[in-house]
SETILUM-18113 format. One record per atom (N, C-alpha, C): residue in one letter; z, y, x. Coordinates in steps of 0.02 Angstrom, whole numbers, plus 50000, padded with zeros to 5 digits. Each point is the difference from the previous one (the first is absolute). Layout:
<lummis>
AZYX/...
</lummis>
This chain:
<lummis>
M527234408158756/M499565000050054/M500145007350031/K500035000150055/K499975007550024/K499445001750018/V499805006450002/V499255001650020/V500195005850065/L499554999950029/L500085004950070/L499495005049972/I500245006650022/I499605004849988/I499945003650072/A499235000750010/A499735002050056/A499645007249981/M500215004750054/M499665006649993/M499755002950071/V499335001749999/V499775003050047/V500015006849994/A500265002750065/A500045008450019/A499805001450066/A499455005350005/A499955001450069/A499664994050043/G499714995149963/G499774995250056/G500554994250010/T500545001749975/T500504994550027/T500364996949931/M500024992750005/M500324996049941/M500645001750015/M500255002749926/M500765000149993/M500194994649953/L500674996650005/L500324995749966/L500515002549951/S500154998849950/S500654999849969/S500194993649976/A500554999949983/A500484994549992/A499794997549928/P499844993749986/P499724997849938/P500545001149939/P499655002249930/P500535003549974/P500404992849960/E500625000249970/E500244994149967/E499584999749926/Q499625005849979/Q499724998549931/Q499135002750009/P499604996250016/P499435002150029/P499585006349954/S500154999749949/S499735005749947/S500495004449986/G500575001950017/G500465004749980/G500224998949933/E500345004649975/E500295000049934/E499605001749958/T500014997949932/T499535002549958/T500285002349931/F500045005449968/F500155003949946/F499575000349967/I499734997849951/I499485001549943/I500294997949929/D499855005049956/D500264999149927/D499554992849965/K500314999149943/K499814992149985/K499185001249981/D499765006149978/D499275000549981/D499555001050065/K500315002250053/K499595001150063/K499765006349995/T500225004449954/T499755007350000/T500175003750070/K500374999450024/K500225002450064/K500644997250026/G500145003150066/G500634997650026/G499964999650080/I500164997950039/I499994999750073/I500044993850034/V499604999550044/V499944994050046/V500085002150069/L500754998650015/L500165002850081/L499834994850049/V499565002150045/V499804994650061/V500265002550064/H500134995250055/H500465001250054/H500505006049981/S500335000149951/S500455004149986/S500754998050016/K500555004150012/K500584996750005/K500445003349929/V499625004349955/V500255002649957/V500304994849939/I500595000049974/I500194996349958/I500175002549945/V499554997949939/V500235003249945/V500254995349934/S500505002849965/S500594996449952/S500125004149950/G500224997349953/G500355003949948/G499614996849919/N500225001849943/N500004996749950/N499265003349975/G499915006850029/G499165002549982/G499494998650042/A500074994950047/A499504997450025/A499614994849982/R500424994949950/R499704996349963/R500054997949924/G499504997749981/G500114998149926/G499775006149946/G499555003550029/G499745006849953/G499305000950017/K499765006549979/K499425001750032/K499935007150023/S499594999750052/S499765006550032/S499645005849964/D500165005950032/D499435004349964/D499635003050045/G499844995350057/G499435001150058/G500105006150037/Y500695000750012/Y500095005350061/Y499604995850073/V499835006450029/V499594997350067/V500305004450044/L500044995850076/L500335004650046/L499535003750024/K500215007450017/K499655004050032/K499614998950065/R500414994450041/R499684996850055/R500124993750005/P499524996050005/P500154991950001/P500004997450051/C500105003450059/C500284995650072/C500445006250034/W500434997350030/W500525004550044/W500424993550060/Y500245003450042/Y500364997450055/Y500854998249977/E500204995950023/E500784997349974/E500264999150071/P500535003349990/P500514996550080/P500104993450004/G500034997550056/G500074993350019/G500414997850043/A499884995650053/A500544997950066/A500135005550048/D500565000250027/D500075002950052/D499454997650071/A500185004650049/A499554996950084/A500174993350002/S500774998849993/S500064991850032/S499724996049953/D500035001649940/D499814993249953/D499275000049995/M499635005350005/M499355000850006/M499594997150055/L500364999550062/L499764996750051/L500174993449998/K500554996249982/K500104993049985/K499484996749950/T499855004649946/T499604996749959/T499255000750013/Q499825005550053/Q499344998350027/Q499874995850046/E500534997950052/E500084994850040/E499904992749975/S500395000549930/S500014992749961/S499234997949970/L499515005750003/L499424998349973/L499564998750053/R500114999750051/R499584997350056/R499364995249996/A500294994249970/A499424995449971/A499515002449961/Y500125003649958/Y499695004549947/Y499425005250034/W500345002650047/W499645005450043/W499454997450043/F500214992350027/F499374997750047/F499514998549950/R500274998349938/R499624996149942/R499335005049969/F500275005850005/F499515004249968/F499825007250030/T500054999950075/T499845004650025/T499364997250047/K499495003950015/K499444998450033/K500094998850082/N499804995250015/N500204999550081/N500654999850020/P500424997949974/P500795000150012/P500084997850070/T500505005350028/T500244997950073/T500745001349990/E500454996850051/E500695003250007/E500065005950021/E499545002750033/E499935007750021/E500125004749946/K499414997849947/K499805004049960/K500815000749937/F500164993950002/F500574998949957/F500575005050025/Q500104999250074/Q500555004550011/Q499905006449999/A499405001850002/A499825007849980/A500205000949938/F499604996149946/F500195001749939/F500625000049974/L500624997150049/L500774998449974/L500375008050035/K499575003850052/K500125004750031/K500395005149953/Q499415002049946/Q500295006149962/Q500534998049965/F500184993149990/F500655000249958/F500615000950052/Q499894995250063/Q500515001150053/Q500185007950013/D499405003749995/D500265008450031/D500435002849947/K500154997349933/K500435001849959/K500724997649996/I500224995450059/I500614998349994/I500405004850027/G500635000949962/G500305004650032/G500145007449956/K499285000849971/K499825006649975/K500364998649927/E500235005849976/E500245000449924/E499455000949956/G499994995549947/G499404999749952/G499954993749975/R499405000449960/R499874993349983/R499254999349989/W499684994349981/W499304998949994/W499945001049919/W499425003749988/W499844999849918/W499364995949995/G499934997449937/G499354995749995/G499675002449936/P499334999849975/P499755001149944/P500014995649935/A500105002449950/A500004995749943/A499575003549946/Y499894997149953/Y499525003249942/Y500084995149929/D499775004649943/D500094996949939/D499184997749998/A500004992649973/A499354997149986/A499735001349925/S500515002149966/S499675000049939/S499695007249993/D499875004150041/D499535006750015/D499324996450037/P499595001349973/P499164997850024/P500035003050070/K500285006150017/K499975003950064/K500584997350053/G500434994949975/G500504999050045/G499894996250052/Q499474996150013/Q499884997150051/Q499795002250058/A499505004149976/A499525005050046/A500515006050029/C500455001449963/C500555004650037/C500424997050038/F500294995749984/F500344993950047/F499714999650066/S499214998850015/S499724997250037/S499895005450052/A500035006249960/A499785006250060/A500695003250026/L500684996549989/L500625001750031/L500054994550067/D500265003550066/D500164996950044/D500514993349977/P499824994150039/P500474994449983/P500725001350025/F500215003850044/F500595001650026/F500185006450024/V500465003749982/V500305007450021/V500765000950012/F499985000350066/F500885001250018/F500105008049988/V500705000049966/V500195007249979/V500595000150021/P500245006250018/P500735001150022/P500305000849933/P500724999350005/P500454998349950/P499955007849952/G500345001049951/G499965006049954/G499215003049990/T499544996850026/T499345003049968/T499514995049961/T499585002149961/T499344996249970/T499475001650032/P499554995050008/P499525001250031/P499385001549945/P499495004450020/P499485000749947/P499794994549971/S500044999849929/S499814994449962/S500744994549979/G500525001550032/G500464997050009/G500375000249922/I500154994749972/I500555001949939/I500405003249997/T500035004649933/T500505004749994/T500394997249944/L500715003649979/L500264997349947/L499675003149932/Q499605005249998/Q499625000649949/Q499464994349986/E499664998150055/E499524993849974/E500434993949988/L500684998550020/L500254994349992/L500155002349927/A500135004649955/A500185000449950/A499384999649941/E499325000650034/E499404999749979/E499834992249989/I500184996050039/I499974993849998/I500524995649950/A500565003949991/A500494998649936/A499605001449932/R499865006050013/R499505001549937/R499424996649973/A499624998850052/A499434995249981/A500294994149978/A500534997450038/A500304992149965/A500355001149935/L500025005449989/L500505000149921/L499545000149945/T500384994349957/T499534998049945/T500515001149928/V499845000949943/V500325001949942/V499844993749942/P500514998949956/P499724995549957/P499425000649939/E499784996449983/E499455001349950/E500214997049937/P500345004149973/P500244998349926/P499544998649947/T500244995949937/T499545000149949/T500165004449948/V499515004049969/V500035005049949/V500164996149930/K500455003449966/K500304996449933/K500005006349954/L499644996349946/L499865006249938/L500194997249945/N500255005549956/N500274997949921/N499695005049965/P499464997149947/P499844994349987/P499514996250074/D499964993349997/D499754998250061/D499274997249986/A499814996049951/A499414997950003/A499515005449966/K500055004849974/K499645004649967/K500505006549972/S499605005550020/S500485006249973/S499365003149945/Y500255005149978/Y499755004449932/Y499985007050018/V499585003549963/V500115007250007/V500465001849962/N500445006050036/N500525003449990/N500554995550011/L500174993150016/L500534996149998/L500145001450084/P500724999350009/P500055002350072/P500124994050037/T499624998950058/T499934995650040/T500604998950060/W500494997349984/W500604999350050/W499764998350077/V500205002650072/V499594997250053/V500734998650046/W500064994250044/W500634999050048/W499594994750033/L500404999250065/L499764995050050/L500394994849996/D499744994150011/D500384994250008/D499954997450072/G500514995050034/G499804998150062/G500085005250063/I500305005049985/I500045004950043/I500454999250067/G500314995449987/G500484997050053/G500515004750030/E500095001750071/E500295003850036/E499715007949991/T500355003549995/T499755007349992/T500035004850070/R500344996050051/R499955002550053/R499664995250050/R499605002650037/R499594995250075/R499975004150062/S500344995650033/S500105003050068/S499404997350045/V499955000250060/V499574998350055/V500275002050059/T500194997150050/T500305001750068/T499464995950044/A499755004950050/A499544999250047/A500525000150077/A500074995950046/A500375001150054/A499604995250047/I500185003750069/I499854997050066/I500614999150036/P500284993549987/P500744999050011/P500285002550059/G500515003450002/G500345003950064/G499615006950021/I499535001149962/I499645006650034/I499955005949931/M499834997449943/M499785004349939/M500054997049930/S500325004149962/S499944996149930/S499955005449938/V499625000049945/V500045004549949/V499844996149938/T500315002849945/T499884996249937/T499825005749952/V499484997549958/V499755003649945/V500224997149923/T500005003949966/T500434997549931/T499585004549944/A499874994149934/A499565003649946/A500534997549958/T499915006249950/T500524998849943/T499735000949935/L499754996449942/L499874999949949/L500335007549967/E499485004549982/E500405005749971/E499535001249933/D499474997949989/D499695003549939/D499364995649989/V499695000149948/V499464997449975/V499645005049960/K499244999149998/K499555003849981/K499514996549951/I499935002249936/I499504995749977/I499285004949973/D499704993850015/D499395003749985/D499614995749938/P499795003049944/P499894995149930/P499214998350002/G499665002050056/G499334996750007/G499475004149958/T500135006149969/T499655003249971/T500155008149987/T499675003549969/T500245008350009/T500395002849961/K500305004549993/K500655002849974/K500015001049918/D499275000849992/D499895000049924/D499914994349962/R500044993850034/R500034992749986/R500724997249998/A500535003550045/A500584996150022/A500485006150015/E500514998549982/E500665003950005/E500534997050044/V500045002150078/V500404995450041/V500805002449995/H500524996250001/H500555002649994/H500434995550075/E500155005450038/E500404997950057/E500565002250023/E500375003049943/E500635004650024/E500534994449995/G500014993949968/G500614995450004/G499844993350033/C499375001850050/C499804993150043/C500494998950055/G500325004350042/G500444997350048/G499604996150050/A500304997350037/A499604994650047/A499734994649991/A500094997849933/A499564992449984/A499915001849920/G499955004349972/G499695000249925/G500615000449964/K499854998249936/K500614999249940/K499914993949955/P500254994949999/P499834994249967/P500125001949927/Y499704996649958/Y500055000649926/Y500554999049978/V500315004849944/V500724998449968/V499745001549946/K500274995349936/K499875001849943/K500425006849965/G499745004249970/G500305006349983/G500195004850051/G499634997950061/G500155005550069/G499515006150008/T500085004250032/T499795005249990/T499314999250072/F499395001349964/F499334999250042/F500095005550050/A499894998150067/A500155004450040/A499474998350077/C499674994149998/C499624996750056/C499534995849966/G499355002750013/G499444997549979/G499475004049959/V499454997549965/V499535001849972/V499985001049925/R499785004549974/R499705000849926/R499315000350006/Y499534994449978/Y499325001750008/Y499785004349923/L499575002750016/L499825003749931/L499195000049989/R499744995550020/R499354997549983/R500114992950020/S499614996449954/S499834991350013/S499605000150069/S499924994250015/S499784998150053/S499254997449990/I499844998749949/I499474995749968/I499295001850035/D500015007850025/D499415002450036/D499984999550070/Q500554996450031/Q500075000650073/Q499774992950026/P499864999750067/P499764993950042/P500544995749980/R499804993049973/R500384993449977/R500475003749941/E499825005149967/E500415001349942/E500564999950003/Q500315003650085/Q500735001250006/Q500065004550060/Y500595002950000/Y500035004850043/Y500474995950052/T499855004150064/T500354995150070/T500595004350018/L500544999049993/L500675004150025/L500204999050068/T500115004450034/T500234998950069/T500815002549999/V500384997050028/V500745001450017/V500095000250081/T500105006150010/T500045001150094/T500935001350001/T500034995850052/T500704999050020/T500015003950061/V500515008150013/V499905004250048/V500744997250042/W499754998850055/W500564998650049/W500155005150064/P500425004949996/P499985003850067/P500334996650044/V499675000950080/V500174996950037/V500325006050050/T500564997350038/T500365004450033/T500184996050073/V500255002450056/V500154998050061/V500664999850013/E500364994649999/E500785000650011/E500275003450056/G500545002849984/G500425005350040/G499475005850040/N499465000849963/N499595005250029/N499835001350068/V499924993150031/V499864998050068/V499325003050017/V499415001949957/V499355001450013/V499845005149959/P499985007250019/P499725005049953/P499385000149966/F499954993849961/F499474998449976/F500044999049928/Q499305002549959/Q500234997149932/Q499464995849990/F500024993949967/F499524996249959/F499885002049930/A499374998249967/A499845001149941/A500334995149969/P500214999249927/P500294996249956/P499444994250007/V500344993449992/V499434993149980/V499905000449924/Q499415000849970/Q499905000049937/Q499504993749988/L500434994749962/L499514996649980/L499794998149923/D499494998249990/D499554999649925/D500174992949967/T500225000449947/T499914993649952/T499745001449947/T499564996849971/T499455001049937/T500174994849960/R499855001949931/R500224997349945/R499405001049945/D499664995749962/D499405001549957/D500495000649925/V499735005349968/V500385001949935/V499475000549937/P499954995249971/P499655001649944/P500185003149942/V499725006349969/V500365004649946/V499644998949955/G500094998049931/G499734999149939/G500315007249948/E499744999949932/E500155003549965/E500294997249925/I500605001249986/I500324998149955/I499755001749931/Q499714995349972/Q499534999449939/Q500475000049930/S499905005449953/S500585000249944/S499564998849940/N500304997449947/N499464998249946/N500505003949946/V499365003949974/V500315004249942/V499864996749928/T500534998949957/T499824996849926/T499975005549957/P499474999549965/P499855006449942/P500544998249950/P500385006849976/P500354998849931/P499764996049945/A500464997149977/A499794994649937/A499825005349946/G499724998349972/G499725004649932/G499354999849968/
</lummis>
């Protein structure tokens, strides 16, 4: 079902063409932690990083903006085609009023430029109010961007907000329970692709791609340094799976039992670190890395040794 978008500006009802998708494009991670919901937007988001992972909650600096739309001729045709809607939604409509309404579009025929219209991110609570404060249409000469018009940097922010990374499973050895002074190996399972990209584009106008690449893991043993010794020198991008007889270089050596801890266990956290770059350096802007935490409970006991007195 198509939905009519009606906007009122300076006492005049302005109509825009019904969108093909009433609610715009939605890109939210599987746990709905954050994401982006594009409404009245022509931005197309694509790439392996836009689906199937988890967001770190990146928030756009501005939740609404203008986007380039139709040229003068196409805009006039659109408004003329919405005649029935105009008469339905305008107070005391007359043919004279309708022709006066069309004049603002007729006056732009033959002039270079295009009409820009507002869009917003509905995942931001301030998005709709921001959108409502913008004019429904702005005619913009070629090669210029209106105040609040979308820029390449803001398009990169949209791609960044849509970016997700895999939420892996933390694997340990020993698995069910560790012991004091026993090396606990740590690695990640189900990490999938270690390079995640998202492209945000307004077709034929502008496009930008952001890429996150898994580079490092950080280990938090869930306790203080006097109770746990962390080894990260051999972790690499996804930890180091246990190998019998191998060198312990990624994990934790717990120095104290967890018997006195809440639930009698430590909560170990592994953070995957994904530096983010803008492809081609088209935007002189740096994004902070995506950092995603995954936790795992680790009960730690003490090895009991039995001493047998000498015979005699």
